[in-house]
PDB file of N, CA, C and O in Angstrom:
ATOM      1  N   MET A   1       7.451  17.818  19.785  1.00  0.00           N
ATOM      2  CA  MET A   1       6.381  17.581  19.729  1.00  0.00           C
ATOM      3  C   MET A   1       6.366  16.273  18.861  1.00  0.00           C
ATOM      4  O   MET A   1       5.802  15.226  19.179  1.00  0.00           O
ATOM      5  N   GLY A   2       7.040  16.493  17.773  1.00  0.00           N
ATOM      6  CA  GLY A   2       7.276  15.300  16.702  1.00  0.00           C
ATOM      7  C   GLY A   2       6.988  13.484  17.604  1.00  0.00           C
ATOM      8  O   GLY A   2       6.090  12.658  17.439  1.00  0.00           O
ATOM      9  N   ILE A   3       8.149  13.479  18.479  1.00  0.00           N
ATOM     10  CA  ILE A   3       7.806  12.438  18.773  1.00  0.00           C
ATOM     11  C   ILE A   3       6.571  12.054  19.799  1.00  0.00           C
ATOM     12  O   ILE A   3       6.181  10.892  19.917  1.00  0.00           O
ATOM     13  N   ILE A   4       6.062  13.040  20.448  1.00  0.00           N
ATOM     14  CA  ILE A   4       4.680  12.760  21.353  1.00  0.00           C
ATOM     15  C   ILE A   4       3.371  12.718  20.436  1.00  0.00           C
ATOM     16  O   ILE A   4       2.328  12.235  20.875  1.00  0.00           O
ATOM     17  N   TRP A   5       3.485  13.330  18.934  1.00  0.00           N
ATOM     18  CA  TRP A   5       2.693  12.990  18.061  1.00  0.00           C
ATOM     19  C   TRP A   5       2.690  11.625  17.479  1.00  0.00           C
ATOM     20  O   TRP A   5       1.721  10.886  17.310  1.00  0.00           O
ATOM     21  N   THR A   6       4.169  11.377  17.149  1.00  0.00           N
ATOM     22  CA  THR A   6       4.223   9.871  17.083  1.00  0.00           C
ATOM     23  C   THR A   6       3.418   8.965  17.702  1.00  0.00           C
ATOM     24  O   THR A   6       2.516   8.300  17.193  1.00  0.00           O
ATOM     25  N   ILE A   7       3.823   8.980  18.911  1.00  0.00           N
ATOM     26  CA  ILE A   7       3.255   7.935  20.023  1.00  0.00           C
ATOM     27  C   ILE A   7       1.644   7.950  19.971  1.00  0.00           C
ATOM     28  O   ILE A   7       1.070   6.874  20.139  1.00  0.00           O
ATOM     29  N   ILE A   8       0.916   9.071  19.755  1.00  0.00           N
ATOM     30  CA  ILE A   8      -0.405   9.566  20.182  1.00  0.00           C
ATOM     31  C   ILE A   8      -0.648   8.482  18.819  1.00  0.00           C
ATOM     32  O   ILE A   8      -1.283   7.430  18.901  1.00  0.00           O
ATOM     33  N   ILE A   9       0.012   9.006  17.564  1.00  0.00           N
ATOM     34  CA  ILE A   9      -0.817   8.447  16.451  1.00  0.00           C
ATOM     35  C   ILE A   9      -0.777   6.801  16.346  1.00  0.00           C
ATOM     36  O   ILE A   9      -1.695   6.047  16.023  1.00  0.00           O
ATOM     37  N   GLY A  10       0.431   6.516  16.680  1.00  0.00           N
ATOM     38  CA  GLY A  10       1.022   4.945  16.862  1.00  0.00           C
ATOM     39  C   GLY A  10       0.026   4.420  17.884  1.00  0.00           C
ATOM     40  O   GLY A  10      -0.357   3.268  17.685  1.00  0.00           O
ATOM     41  N   PHE A  11      -0.440   5.031  18.897  1.00  0.00           N
ATOM     42  CA  PHE A  11      -1.414   4.215  19.582  1.00  0.00           C
ATOM     43  C   PHE A  11      -2.571   3.818  19.032  1.00  0.00           C
ATOM     44  O   PHE A  11      -2.988   2.664  19.124  1.00  0.00           O
ATOM     45  N   ILE A  12      -3.181   4.782  18.406  1.00  0.00           N
ATOM     46  CA  ILE A  12      -4.475   4.999  17.657  1.00  0.00           C
ATOM     47  C   ILE A  12      -4.323   3.601  16.534  1.00  0.00           C
ATOM     48  O   ILE A  12      -4.971   2.558  16.455  1.00  0.00           O
ATOM     49  N   ALA A  13      -3.405   4.021  15.914  1.00  0.00           N
ATOM     50  CA  ALA A  13      -2.832   2.676  14.732  1.00  0.00           C
ATOM     51  C   ALA A  13      -2.415   1.491  15.299  1.00  0.00           C
ATOM     52  O   ALA A  13      -2.182   0.629  14.452  1.00  0.00           O
ATOM     53  N   GLY A  14      -2.247   1.165  16.403  1.00  0.00           N
ATOM     54  CA  GLY A  14      -2.255   0.022  17.316  1.00  0.00           C
ATOM     55  C   GLY A  14      -3.567  -0.522  17.231  1.00  0.00           C
ATOM     56  O   GLY A  14      -3.777  -1.635  16.748  1.00  0.00           O
ATOM     57  N   VAL A  15      -4.572   0.317  17.740  1.00  0.00           N
ATOM     58  CA  VAL A  15      -5.999  -0.300  17.942  1.00  0.00           C
ATOM     59  C   VAL A  15      -6.584  -0.445  16.663  1.00  0.00           C
ATOM     60  O   VAL A  15      -7.177  -1.520  16.572  1.00  0.00           O
ATOM     61  N   ILE A  16      -6.636   0.352  15.493  1.00  0.00           N
ATOM     62  CA  ILE A  16      -7.043   0.152  14.305  1.00  0.00           C
ATOM     63  C   ILE A  16      -6.190  -1.257  13.453  1.00  0.00           C
ATOM     64  O   ILE A  16      -6.725  -2.150  12.795  1.00  0.00           O
ATOM     65  N   ALA A  17      -4.900  -1.081  13.713  1.00  0.00           N
ATOM     66  CA  ALA A  17      -4.476  -2.276  13.053  1.00  0.00           C
ATOM     67  C   ALA A  17      -4.867  -3.633  13.659  1.00  0.00           C
ATOM     68  O   ALA A  17      -5.181  -4.543  12.892  1.00  0.00           O
ATOM     69  N   LYS A  18      -4.867  -3.846  15.138  1.00  0.00           N
ATOM     70  CA  LYS A  18      -5.642  -4.895  15.706  1.00  0.00           C
ATOM     71  C   LYS A  18      -6.478  -5.464  15.057  1.00  0.00           C
ATOM     72  O   LYS A  18      -6.420  -6.628  14.660  1.00  0.00           O
ATOM     73  N   PHE A  19      -7.964  -4.122  14.770  1.00  0.00           N
ATOM     74  CA  PHE A  19      -8.829  -4.643  14.341  1.00  0.00           C
ATOM     75  C   PHE A  19      -8.944  -5.133  12.914  1.00  0.00           C
ATOM     76  O   PHE A  19      -9.724  -6.031  12.595  1.00  0.00           O
ATOM     77  N   ILE A  20      -8.161  -4.529  12.093  1.00  0.00           N
ATOM     78  CA  ILE A  20      -7.762  -4.956  10.497  1.00  0.00           C
ATOM     79  C   ILE A  20      -6.875  -6.402  10.813  1.00  0.00           C
ATOM     80  O   ILE A  20      -6.934  -6.853   9.669  1.00  0.00           O
ATOM     81  N   MET A  21      -6.439  -6.982  11.244  1.00  0.00           N
ATOM     82  CA  MET A  21      -5.380  -7.876  11.606  1.00  0.00           C
ATOM     83  C   MET A  21      -5.615  -8.826  12.766  1.00  0.00           C
ATOM     84  O   MET A  21      -4.672  -9.274  13.418  1.00  0.00           O
ATOM     85  N   PRO A  22      -7.054  -9.172  13.052  1.00  0.00           N
ATOM     86  CA  PRO A  22      -7.030 -10.172  14.070  1.00  0.00           C
ATOM     87  C   PRO A  22      -6.803 -11.560  13.303  1.00  0.00           C
ATOM     88  O   PRO A  22      -7.108 -11.969  12.182  1.00  0.00           O
ATOM     89  N   GLY A  23      -6.052 -12.167  14.538  1.00  0.00           N
ATOM     90  CA  GLY A  23      -5.329 -13.386  14.435  1.00  0.00           C
ATOM     91  C   GLY A  23      -5.319 -14.258  15.854  1.00  0.00           C
ATOM     92  O   GLY A  23      -5.722 -13.686  16.867  1.00  0.00           O
ATOM     93  N   PRO A  24      -4.867 -15.622  15.938  1.00  0.00           N
ATOM     94  CA  PRO A  24      -4.334 -16.250  16.516  1.00  0.00           C
ATOM     95  C   PRO A  24      -3.280 -16.117  17.589  1.00  0.00           C
ATOM     96  O   PRO A  24      -3.244 -16.427  18.780  1.00  0.00           O
ATOM     97  N   ASN A  25      -2.375 -15.505  16.691  1.00  0.00           N
ATOM     98  CA  ASN A  25      -0.800 -15.244  17.051  1.00  0.00           C
ATOM     99  C   ASN A  25      -0.533 -13.843  17.425  1.00  0.00           C
ATOM    100  O   ASN A  25       0.595 -13.497  17.778  1.00  0.00           O
ATOM    101  N   GLU A  26      -1.618 -12.947  17.355  1.00  0.00           N
ATOM    102  CA  GLU A  26      -1.500 -11.684  17.918  1.00  0.00           C
ATOM    103  C   GLU A  26      -1.393 -11.171  19.267  1.00  0.00           C
ATOM    104  O   GLU A  26      -2.252 -11.661  20.001  1.00  0.00           O
ATOM    105  N   PRO A  27      -0.764 -10.500  19.730  1.00  0.00           N
ATOM    106  CA  PRO A  27      -0.804  -9.620  20.897  1.00  0.00           C
ATOM    107  C   PRO A  27      -2.096  -9.817  21.685  1.00  0.00           C
ATOM    108  O   PRO A  27      -3.082  -9.563  20.993  1.00  0.00           O
ATOM    109  N   GLN A  28      -2.406 -10.237  23.067  1.00  0.00           N
ATOM    110  CA  GLN A  28      -3.958 -10.501  23.549  1.00  0.00           C
ATOM    111  C   GLN A  28      -3.905  -9.362  24.490  1.00  0.00           C
ATOM    112  O   GLN A  28      -4.959  -9.140  25.085  1.00  0.00           O
ATOM    113  N   GLY A  29      -3.004  -8.674  24.722  1.00  0.00           N
ATOM    114  CA  GLY A  29      -3.328  -7.478  25.584  1.00  0.00           C
ATOM    115  C   GLY A  29      -3.253  -6.001  25.028  1.00  0.00           C
ATOM    116  O   GLY A  29      -2.462  -5.551  24.200  1.00  0.00           O
ATOM    117  N   PHE A  30      -4.135  -5.452  25.601  1.00  0.00           N
ATOM    118  CA  PHE A  30      -4.449  -3.993  24.982  1.00  0.00           C
ATOM    119  C   PHE A  30      -2.942  -3.024  25.012  1.00  0.00           C
ATOM    120  O   PHE A  30      -2.704  -2.181  24.148  1.00  0.00           O
ATOM    121  N   ILE A  31      -2.185  -3.272  25.953  1.00  0.00           N
ATOM    122  CA  ILE A  31      -0.443  -2.610  26.279  1.00  0.00           C
ATOM    123  C   ILE A  31       0.156  -2.907  25.196  1.00  0.00           C
ATOM    124  O   ILE A  31       0.716  -2.075  24.482  1.00  0.00           O
ATOM    125  N   LEU A  32       0.082  -4.441  24.911  1.00  0.00           N
ATOM    126  CA  LEU A  32       1.114  -4.627  23.825  1.00  0.00           C
ATOM    127  C   LEU A  32       0.912  -3.943  22.580  1.00  0.00           C
ATOM    128  O   LEU A  32       1.708  -3.243  21.954  1.00  0.00           O
ATOM    129  N   THR A  33      -0.573  -4.331  22.251  1.00  0.00           N
ATOM    130  CA  THR A  33      -1.030  -3.708  21.068  1.00  0.00           C
ATOM    131  C   THR A  33      -0.755  -2.866  20.425  1.00  0.00           C
ATOM    132  O   THR A  33      -0.467  -2.811  19.229  1.00  0.00           O
ATOM    133  N   ALA A  34      -0.880  -1.546  21.800  1.00  0.00           N
ATOM    134  CA  ALA A  34      -0.638  -0.273  21.440  1.00  0.00           C
ATOM    135  C   ALA A  34       0.831  -0.074  21.400  1.00  0.00           C
ATOM    136  O   ALA A  34       1.323   0.686  20.566  1.00  0.00           O
ATOM    137  N   ILE A  35       1.642  -0.797  22.363  1.00  0.00           N
ATOM    138  CA  ILE A  35       3.149  -0.495  22.019  1.00  0.00           C
ATOM    139  C   ILE A  35       3.784  -1.330  20.633  1.00  0.00           C
ATOM    140  O   ILE A  35       4.984  -1.191  20.399  1.00  0.00           O
ATOM    141  N   LEU A  36       3.203  -1.929  20.007  1.00  0.00           N
ATOM    142  CA  LEU A  36       3.523  -2.414  18.989  1.00  0.00           C
ATOM    143  C   LEU A  36       2.721  -1.224  17.862  1.00  0.00           C
ATOM    144  O   LEU A  36       3.258  -0.658  16.909  1.00  0.00           O
ATOM    145  N   GLY A  37       1.627  -1.118  18.225  1.00  0.00           N
ATOM    146  CA  GLY A  37       1.426   0.328  17.174  1.00  0.00           C
ATOM    147  C   GLY A  37       2.290   1.296  17.222  1.00  0.00           C
ATOM    148  O   GLY A  37       2.875   1.663  16.204  1.00  0.00           O
ATOM    149  N   ILE A  38       2.534   1.953  18.636  1.00  0.00           N
ATOM    150  CA  ILE A  38       3.662   2.589  18.538  1.00  0.00           C
ATOM    151  C   ILE A  38       4.797   2.591  17.999  1.00  0.00           C
ATOM    152  O   ILE A  38       5.344   3.591  17.535  1.00  0.00           O
ATOM    153  N   VAL A  39       5.416   1.049  18.021  1.00  0.00           N
ATOM    154  CA  VAL A  39       6.464   0.746  16.973  1.00  0.00           C
ATOM    155  C   VAL A  39       6.208   1.377  15.704  1.00  0.00           C
ATOM    156  O   VAL A  39       6.797   2.322  15.180  1.00  0.00           O
ATOM    157  N   GLY A  40       4.891   0.461  15.157  1.00  0.00           N
ATOM    158  CA  GLY A  40       4.946   0.872  14.056  1.00  0.00           C
ATOM    159  C   GLY A  40       4.962   2.028  13.233  1.00  0.00           C
ATOM    160  O   GLY A  40       5.255   2.194  12.049  1.00  0.00           O
ATOM    161  N   ALA A  41       4.554   2.838  14.191  1.00  0.00           N
ATOM    162  CA  ALA A  41       4.217   4.527  13.538  1.00  0.00           C
ATOM    163  C   ALA A  41       5.890   5.050  13.468  1.00  0.00           C
ATOM    164  O   ALA A  41       6.236   5.920  12.669  1.00  0.00           O
ATOM    165  N   PHE A  42       6.687   4.503  14.254  1.00  0.00           N
ATOM    166  CA  PHE A  42       8.146   4.928  14.303  1.00  0.00           C
ATOM    167  C   PHE A  42       8.729   4.174  12.665  1.00  0.00           C
ATOM    168  O   PHE A  42       9.363   4.771  11.795  1.00  0.00           O
ATOM    169  N   VAL A  43       8.368   3.027  12.641  1.00  0.00           N
ATOM    170  CA  VAL A  43       8.853   1.949  11.628  1.00  0.00           C
ATOM    171  C   VAL A  43       8.768   3.199  10.331  1.00  0.00           C
ATOM    172  O   VAL A  43       9.554   3.809   9.606  1.00  0.00           O
ATOM    173  N   ALA A  44       7.242   3.119  10.587  1.00  0.00           N
ATOM    174  CA  ALA A  44       6.508   4.031   9.263  1.00  0.00           C
ATOM    175  C   ALA A  44       7.406   5.346   9.123  1.00  0.00           C
ATOM    176  O   ALA A  44       7.766   5.641   7.983  1.00  0.00           O
ATOM    177  N   SER A  45       7.729   6.017  10.004  1.00  0.00           N
ATOM    178  CA  SER A  45       8.087   7.566   9.970  1.00  0.00           C
ATOM    179  C   SER A  45       9.464   7.265   9.643  1.00  0.00           C
ATOM    180  O   SER A  45       9.863   8.024   8.760  1.00  0.00           O
ATOM    181  N   PHE A  46      10.398   6.376  10.058  1.00  0.00           N
ATOM    182  CA  PHE A  46      11.571   6.063   9.469  1.00  0.00           C
ATOM    183  C   PHE A  46      12.043   5.895   8.354  1.00  0.00           C
ATOM    184  O   PHE A  46      13.041   6.413   7.852  1.00  0.00           O
ATOM    185  N   LEU A  47      10.872   4.690   7.673  1.00  0.00           N
ATOM    186  CA  LEU A  47      10.772   4.526   6.719  1.00  0.00           C
ATOM    187  C   LEU A  47      10.609   5.579   5.477  1.00  0.00           C
ATOM    188  O   LEU A  47      11.351   5.854   4.534  1.00  0.00           O
ATOM    189  N   GLY A  48       9.447   6.003   5.840  1.00  0.00           N
ATOM    190  CA  GLY A  48       8.906   7.330   5.255  1.00  0.00           C
ATOM    191  C   GLY A  48      10.050   8.600   4.981  1.00  0.00           C
ATOM    192  O   GLY A  48       9.956   9.571   4.229  1.00  0.00           O
ATOM    193  N   GLN A  49      10.650   8.377   5.476  1.00  0.00           N
ATOM    194  CA  GLN A  49      11.983   9.921   5.817  1.00  0.00           C
ATOM    195  C   GLN A  49      13.131   9.114   4.803  1.00  0.00           C
ATOM    196  O   GLN A  49      13.747   9.826   4.010  1.00  0.00           O
ATOM    197  N   MET A  50      13.395   7.748   4.826  1.00  0.00           N
ATOM    198  CA  MET A  50      14.889   6.958   4.262  1.00  0.00           C
ATOM    199  C   MET A  50      13.724   7.444   2.696  1.00  0.00           C
ATOM    200  O   MET A  50      14.166   8.185   1.818  1.00  0.00           O
ATOM    201  N   LEU A  51      12.831   7.085   2.658  1.00  0.00           N
ATOM    202  CA  LEU A  51      12.293   7.092   0.930  1.00  0.00           C
ATOM    203  C   LEU A  51      11.983   8.347   0.304  1.00  0.00           C
ATOM    204  O   LEU A  51      11.536   8.557  -0.824  1.00  0.00           O
ATOM    205  N   GLY A  52      12.430   9.496   1.622  1.00  0.00           N
ATOM    206  CA  GLY A  52      11.813  10.813   0.853  1.00  0.00           C
ATOM    207  C   GLY A  52      10.463  11.230   0.849  1.00  0.00           C
ATOM    208  O   GLY A  52      10.043  12.309   0.433  1.00  0.00           O
ATOM    209  N   TRP A  53       9.650  10.070   1.463  1.00  0.00           N
ATOM    210  CA  TRP A  53       8.223  11.105   1.575  1.00  0.00           C
ATOM    211  C   TRP A  53       7.842  11.603   2.555  1.00  0.00           C
ATOM    212  O   TRP A  53       6.681  12.009   2.597  1.00  0.00           O
ATOM    213  N   TYR A  54       8.772  11.745   3.761  1.00  0.00           N
ATOM    214  CA  TYR A  54       8.656  13.074   4.623  1.00  0.00           C
ATOM    215  C   TYR A  54       9.788  13.587   5.191  1.00  0.00           C
ATOM    216  O   TYR A  54      10.793  12.904   5.384  1.00  0.00           O
ATOM    217  N   GLY A  55       9.681  14.899   5.510  1.00  0.00           N
ATOM    218  CA  GLY A  55      10.925  15.478   5.897  1.00  0.00           C
ATOM    219  C   GLY A  55      11.604  14.942   6.918  1.00  0.00           C
ATOM    220  O   GLY A  55      11.273  13.817   7.291  1.00  0.00           O
ATOM    221  N   PRO A  56      12.674  15.627   7.567  1.00  0.00           N
ATOM    222  CA  PRO A  56      13.583  14.967   8.670  1.00  0.00           C
ATOM    223  C   PRO A  56      13.009  15.478   9.749  1.00  0.00           C
ATOM    224  O   PRO A  56      13.519  14.975  10.750  1.00  0.00           O
ATOM    225  N   ASP A  57      11.787  16.613  10.126  1.00  0.00           N
ATOM    226  CA  ASP A  57      11.120  16.456  11.209  1.00  0.00           C
ATOM    227  C   ASP A  57       9.548  16.095  10.999  1.00  0.00           C
ATOM    228  O   ASP A  57       8.694  16.474  11.801  1.00  0.00           O
ATOM    229  N   GLU A  58       9.310  15.482  10.079  1.00  0.00           N
ATOM    230  CA  GLU A  58       7.751  15.066   9.954  1.00  0.00           C
ATOM    231  C   GLU A  58       7.669  13.470  10.267  1.00  0.00           C
ATOM    232  O   GLU A  58       8.546  12.700   9.876  1.00  0.00           O
ATOM    233  N   GLY A  59       6.774  13.140  10.853  1.00  0.00           N
ATOM    234  CA  GLY A  59       6.294  11.639  11.123  1.00  0.00           C
ATOM    235  C   GLY A  59       5.219  10.915  10.418  1.00  0.00           C
ATOM    236  O   GLY A  59       4.762  11.587   9.493  1.00  0.00           O
ATOM    237  N   ALA A  60       4.863  10.161  10.512  1.00  0.00           N
ATOM    238  CA  ALA A  60       3.915   9.334   9.298  1.00  0.00           C
ATOM    239  C   ALA A  60       2.723   9.950   9.797  1.00  0.00           C
ATOM    240  O   ALA A  60       2.643  10.595  10.843  1.00  0.00           O
ATOM    241  N   GLY A  61       1.778   9.704   8.963  1.00  0.00           N
ATOM    242  CA  GLY A  61       0.590  10.101   9.611  1.00  0.00           C
ATOM    243  C   GLY A  61      -0.403   8.983   9.393  1.00  0.00           C
ATOM    244  O   GLY A  61      -0.127   8.034   8.659  1.00  0.00           O
ATOM    245  N   LEU A  62      -1.413   9.076   9.947  1.00  0.00           N
ATOM    246  CA  LEU A  62      -2.080   8.198  10.498  1.00  0.00           C
ATOM    247  C   LEU A  62      -2.216   6.729   9.479  1.00  0.00           C
ATOM    248  O   LEU A  62      -1.804   5.610   9.786  1.00  0.00           O
ATOM    249  N   VAL A  63      -2.659   6.980   8.673  1.00  0.00           N
ATOM    250  CA  VAL A  63      -2.381   5.496   7.207  1.00  0.00           C
ATOM    251  C   VAL A  63      -1.323   5.207   7.323  1.00  0.00           C
ATOM    252  O   VAL A  63      -1.217   4.011   7.597  1.00  0.00           O
ATOM    253  N   GLY A  64      -0.295   5.786   7.241  1.00  0.00           N
ATOM    254  CA  GLY A  64       0.877   5.294   7.427  1.00  0.00           C
ATOM    255  C   GLY A  64       1.623   4.683   8.417  1.00  0.00           C
ATOM    256  O   GLY A  64       2.561   3.912   8.215  1.00  0.00           O
ATOM    257  N   ALA A  65       1.160   5.066   9.574  1.00  0.00           N
ATOM    258  CA  ALA A  65       1.223   4.629  10.883  1.00  0.00           C
ATOM    259  C   ALA A  65       0.614   3.480  10.845  1.00  0.00           C
ATOM    260  O   ALA A  65       1.276   2.446  10.937  1.00  0.00           O
ATOM    261  N   VAL A  66      -0.568   3.457  10.721  1.00  0.00           N
ATOM    262  CA  VAL A  66      -1.313   1.935  10.352  1.00  0.00           C
ATOM    263  C   VAL A  66      -0.881   1.020   9.696  1.00  0.00           C
ATOM    264  O   VAL A  66      -0.909  -0.091  10.226  1.00  0.00           O
ATOM    265  N   ILE A  67      -0.339   1.148   8.341  1.00  0.00           N
ATOM    266  CA  ILE A  67       0.502   0.146   7.771  1.00  0.00           C
ATOM    267  C   ILE A  67       1.791  -0.161   8.289  1.00  0.00           C
ATOM    268  O   ILE A  67       2.172  -1.332   8.297  1.00  0.00           O
ATOM    269  N   GLY A  68       2.653   0.949   8.812  1.00  0.00           N
ATOM    270  CA  GLY A  68       3.710   0.413   9.928  1.00  0.00           C
ATOM    271  C   GLY A  68       3.187  -0.680  10.909  1.00  0.00           C
ATOM    272  O   GLY A  68       3.769  -1.753  11.071  1.00  0.00           O
ATOM    273  N   ALA A  69       1.992  -0.302  11.576  1.00  0.00           N
ATOM    274  CA  ALA A  69       1.692  -0.902  12.759  1.00  0.00           C
ATOM    275  C   ALA A  69       1.053  -2.646  11.944  1.00  0.00           C
ATOM    276  O   ALA A  69       1.435  -3.782  12.224  1.00  0.00           O
ATOM    277  N   ILE A  70       0.555  -2.436  11.457  1.00  0.00           N
ATOM    278  CA  ILE A  70       0.263  -3.678  10.398  1.00  0.00           C
ATOM    279  C   ILE A  70       1.532  -4.593  10.127  1.00  0.00           C
ATOM    280  O   ILE A  70       1.655  -5.696  10.659  1.00  0.00           O
ATOM    281  N   ILE A  71       2.230  -4.186   9.475  1.00  0.00           N
ATOM    282  CA  ILE A  71       3.306  -4.740   9.186  1.00  0.00           C
ATOM    283  C   ILE A  71       4.117  -5.306  10.587  1.00  0.00           C
ATOM    284  O   ILE A  71       4.534  -6.459  10.701  1.00  0.00           O
ATOM    285  N   VAL A  72       4.229  -4.372  11.492  1.00  0.00           N
ATOM    286  CA  VAL A  72       5.088  -5.095  12.759  1.00  0.00           C
ATOM    287  C   VAL A  72       4.007  -5.996  13.584  1.00  0.00           C
ATOM    288  O   VAL A  72       4.380  -6.674  14.542  1.00  0.00           O
ATOM    289  N   LEU A  73       2.845  -5.970  13.222  1.00  0.00           N
ATOM    290  CA  LEU A  73       1.756  -7.000  14.096  1.00  0.00           C
ATOM    291  C   LEU A  73       2.232  -8.303  12.969  1.00  0.00           C
ATOM    292  O   LEU A  73       2.552  -9.350  13.531  1.00  0.00           O
ATOM    293  N   PHE A  74       2.284  -8.297  11.681  1.00  0.00           N
ATOM    294  CA  PHE A  74       2.405  -9.329  11.210  1.00  0.00           C
ATOM    295  C   PHE A  74       3.702  -9.789  11.354  1.00  0.00           C
ATOM    296  O   PHE A  74       3.730 -10.988  11.075  1.00  0.00           O
ATOM    297  N   VAL A  75       4.614  -9.428  11.618  1.00  0.00           N
ATOM    298  CA  VAL A  75       5.962  -9.582  11.913  1.00  0.00           C
ATOM    299  C   VAL A  75       5.817 -10.507  13.496  1.00  0.00           C
ATOM    300  O   VAL A  75       6.062 -11.703  13.652  1.00  0.00           O
ATOM    301  N   TYR A  76       5.504  -9.853  14.188  1.00  0.00           N
ATOM    302  CA  TYR A  76       5.240 -10.432  15.505  1.00  0.00           C
ATOM    303  C   TYR A  76       4.162 -11.396  15.699  1.00  0.00           C
ATOM    304  O   TYR A  76       3.975 -11.835  16.834  1.00  0.00           O
ATOM    305  N   GLY A  77       3.434 -11.775  14.732  1.00  0.00           N
ATOM    306  CA  GLY A  77       2.547 -12.995  14.615  1.00  0.00           C
ATOM    307  C   GLY A  77       3.505 -14.001  14.015  1.00  0.00           C
ATOM    308  O   GLY A  77       3.442 -15.185  14.345  1.00  0.00           O
ATOM    309  N   TYR A  78       4.187 -13.655  13.341  1.00  0.00           N
ATOM    310  CA  TYR A  78       4.961 -14.714  12.839  1.00  0.00           C
ATOM    311  C   TYR A  78       5.862 -15.254  13.967  1.00  0.00           C
ATOM    312  O   TYR A  78       5.919 -16.481  14.044  1.00  0.00           O
ATOM    313  N   PHE A  79       6.515 -14.594  14.779  1.00  0.00           N
ATOM    314  CA  PHE A  79       7.596 -15.173  15.406  1.00  0.00           C
ATOM    315  C   PHE A  79       7.008 -15.561  16.489  1.00  0.00           C
ATOM    316  O   PHE A  79       7.401 -16.631  16.954  1.00  0.00           O
ATOM    317  N   ALA A  80       5.879 -14.808  17.229  1.00  0.00           N
ATOM    318  CA  ALA A  80       5.146 -15.752  18.075  1.00  0.00           C
ATOM    319  C   ALA A  80       4.503 -16.723  17.790  1.00  0.00           C
ATOM    320  O   ALA A  80       3.986 -17.208  18.796  1.00  0.00           O
ATOM    321  N   GLY A  81       4.265 -17.287  16.827  1.00  0.00           N
ATOM    322  CA  GLY A  81       3.780 -18.386  16.010  1.00  0.00           C
ATOM    323  C   GLY A  81       4.707 -19.802  16.051  1.00  0.00           C
ATOM    324  O   GLY A  81       4.354 -20.961  15.837  1.00  0.00           O
ATOM    325  N   ARG A  82       5.680 -19.398  16.313  1.00  0.00           N
ATOM    326  CA  ARG A  82       6.868 -20.298  15.856  1.00  0.00           C
ATOM    327  C   ARG A  82       6.866 -20.928  17.092  1.00  0.00           C
ATOM    328  O   ARG A  82       6.709 -20.190  18.065  1.00  0.00           O
ATOM    329  N   LYS A  83       7.035 -22.393  17.331  1.00  0.00           N
ATOM    330  CA  LYS A  83       7.377 -23.115  18.218  1.00  0.00           C
ATOM    331  C   LYS A  83       8.737 -23.810  18.061  1.00  0.00           C
ATOM    332  O   LYS A  83       9.181 -24.197  16.981  1.00  0.00           O
ATOM    333  N   THR A  84       9.336 -23.925  19.212  1.00  0.00           N
ATOM    334  CA  THR A  84      10.917 -24.190  19.454  1.00  0.00           C
ATOM    335  C   THR A  84      10.516 -26.015  19.692  1.00  0.00           C
ATOM    336  O   THR A  84       9.665 -26.480  20.450  1.00  0.00           O
ATOM    337  N   ALA A  85      11.287 -26.630  18.928  1.00  0.00           N
ATOM    338  CA  ALA A  85      11.215 -28.083  19.366  1.00  0.00           C
ATOM    339  C   ALA A  85      12.223 -28.513  20.541  1.00  0.00           C
ATOM    340  O   ALA A  85      12.230 -29.672  20.956  1.00  0.00           O
TER     341      ALA A  85
END
């Protein structure tokens, strides 16, 4: 149930993060935004477990997932904005 809950929270966090951090290099599609939010929730869960904030079977809450999603969106925007010559 933990993985399913992380996916649901990540989906919501991706949508919230998109509204908090709009920009020209951000993903334009709803599906890609949701996927990046889910990845952000997994990143927040992993980092929280490594730092001891969450137990081994606990996932990030909504606030942690939103912060993780913002981090993932920032990294995505950085690399998507780069132009190769």
